[in-house]
N, C-alpha and C positions, 0 to 999 in steps of 0.2 A: 504494500500500500504506500503510494508516494505521499499522499496528503490525507490527514484525518483530523477533523475537528470534533471535540468532545464537550458538549454542553457549554459552548462559548457564550459569555455574556459581557456586556459593557454598558455602563450608564454614565451620563454627564450631568453636572449641575447646571441648571438654567434658572437664574434668579433664586427663588426660594424652593424650587422644585427640582427633582431629579428626572431626567428623561432617559428611558431605557432604549438605547440605540440598537443593541443586539441582545436578544433574549433567548438564551439556551439553545443555540444552534449546534447541531451535530450533522456531519456529513463526511463522506469519503470520496476521494477522486484518485483513481489508479492510473498506472501507465497506459497511455494511448487514449485517455478520456478527455473530452472537452465539455466542461460544464459551464453553463451560463446562468447567472442569477439576474432576473429582471425585476425592476421596481422603480417607482417614481423617486424624484429628489427627496431626500430627507428620510428615506425608509430604513437606512442603516447599512446599505450595501457597501459604501466606501469605508465605513468604520470596520466592517467585517474584513475587507480586503487588507486594510492596514494591520489588523491583528494577525491575519494569516501571514503577512509579510514580515513579521517580527519588528514592526515599527510602532506598535501601540499595544501596551500590555493589557490583557483581558482582566476584568474583575474576577471572574471565575471561569473554570474550564481549561482545556488544553488545546494547543496547536501541536500536531506531530507531523514532521516532515521527514520521511524515511525513518520514522521511529524516534526522531530527536525532537525534543521540546526546546525551541530556541530561547524561550524565556527562563529556562533552567541554566542557561549559559551566562557568562560574564558579558559585559557590554562589548568588549573587544572580540570575544569569541563569537558573539551573535553577529557582529558586523562581518567577520570572516565567513561565517556560515551563510549569511544572506548572499554574499558576493559569489559564492561557489554553488549554491543550491537553488537560488531563486533569480528569476528575471522579472523585471517590472516594466509595464507599458502603461503610460498615463495619458489622459486626454490632453493635458497641458505640456507634455513632452519632457519637461524638466531638464533641458539641455543647459550646459554651462555657457552663458552668452559670449564670453571672451575666448572660448576655445574653438579650434577648428573642428570640422567634421571628424577628421582622423583622431584628434585628441579627445573628443567627446566619446567616441566609440572605445577608446583606450582607457577611459576613467576606471572601469572595474579592475584593471590590471594594477592600480595603485595599491590595492589591498593584498596583492600577492607578488611573487617573483616569477610569474608565468613566462616560460620560455616562448620565444617566437611570437610574442604578443602583437607586434606590429604587423607581422605577416598575416596573422589571423584577422586583425582589424581590417586590413586592406582587402582580404578575401570577402568579408562580410559587406564591406562598402560596395565592392563590385557586384555582389549578389543582389543588392538593392538598387543597382544602376546609378550609383552616386560617385563614380570615379572622377567625374568632371567637377565635383564639389569638394574634393578631398581637403583643400586648404581654406575653404570658405567657413565663415562663422554663421551661427544660426540666423542672425538678422538678414543674411543674404539668401536664405533658403525659403522656398515655398512651404506652405503648411504641410502638404503631403511629404515633401522631402524631410522636414523635421521629424515627422513620425517614423519615416524609414530609418533615419539616423537612430532614433530611440529604440527601434526594433533591433537594429544591428548591435547596439550597446547591450540590450537585454539578452541577446543570444551569445555574447562574447565568451562567457565562461561555460558555455554548453550546459546550462542548468537543467534540472529535471522538472522543475515547476515554473510555469509562466503565469503571472498574475496581471490581469489586464483590467484597468478601470476606465470605462467609456473610451476604448481605444480608437473608435471611429467617429467620436462626437464632433470633431472639428474638420472632418475630411469630406471630400467629394466622393462620388461613386467609384471612380477609378482607383483612388488611393485606399478607400475602404475595402475594396476587393483585394488589393495587395496585402493589407494587414490581416484580413480574415483568412486568406489563403495561407499566409505564413503561420498563423496560429494552428490551422488544420494540419499543415505539413509537420509542425512541431510534434503534434500528437502521433502522427503516423511514424515518426522517428523514435517513439518510445517515451516522450515526455507527457505531461498533463497540463491542461490549461484550466484556470478558474477565471472567468470573466464576469464582471458586473456591468450592466448596461440598461438603459431604458429604450434602446433602439431595436425595433422589431426586426429589421433586416440583419443586424449584427447577431442577435441571439439565434436566428434561424440557422446560422452556421454551426452551432453547437450540437453535440449528440444528445444532450439532455438540458432541459431548461426548467429551473425552479423559479417561483416567485418569492418576493420578500415584502412583507407588510408589517409595520410596527415592530421591526426587529426580529420577526419570525419567518422561517421558511414555510412555504406552502406550495401546492401544485400551481403551475403557471396559469392554468385556466381560471383558477379562483382569484389570482392576483389581477388578471385582466378584467374580470367582472368588477372587482373593487375599484380599480383605477378608472374604468369607463362609466361607473355608475354615478 
């Protein structure tokens, strides 16, 4: 089992009240699986993804990635674990604005002494058709090119798990297809994908779709009824 969540919960204080963002979520995603979680803004899907990614400690429950709980590790160990086991793709790309395309793709190598890092980065940049942008900074790129750079960076360490938060939210149809095909190819090569989105077209690329409402998972059809009612 590549990814397992066990009774995961997280709440936040809002004024004098506590808001339950994630409420007792359990699920598993194995090698070769592409799971999408669909829900409206504010339903807890991004909070869930941040916890899965080792970026936000849960109040209760466990995240297990290949049997390892990242929150049982020290901060330094957790950072190294994230860099080698997880790839992240976000709607806002999170590229370093003053670095070139090549250096942005190389940023995961800063956590390790990975041999042939530059050769691997160049191969990924070529895979996404960005050779002509090698030394350009993000401000010089189109929106679709930025997301392709982010994908190359996410795949740099050949992770087992890809986490995608609204990865097509800012993209046109052509670049959305590139992103979704990349995610599907990743699972065909033995990885697993957990994607959260409110985009109908994006979630249709997944093998399985669950809904999320008020921090709880439910069948996708029930979520659609709640969203559209």
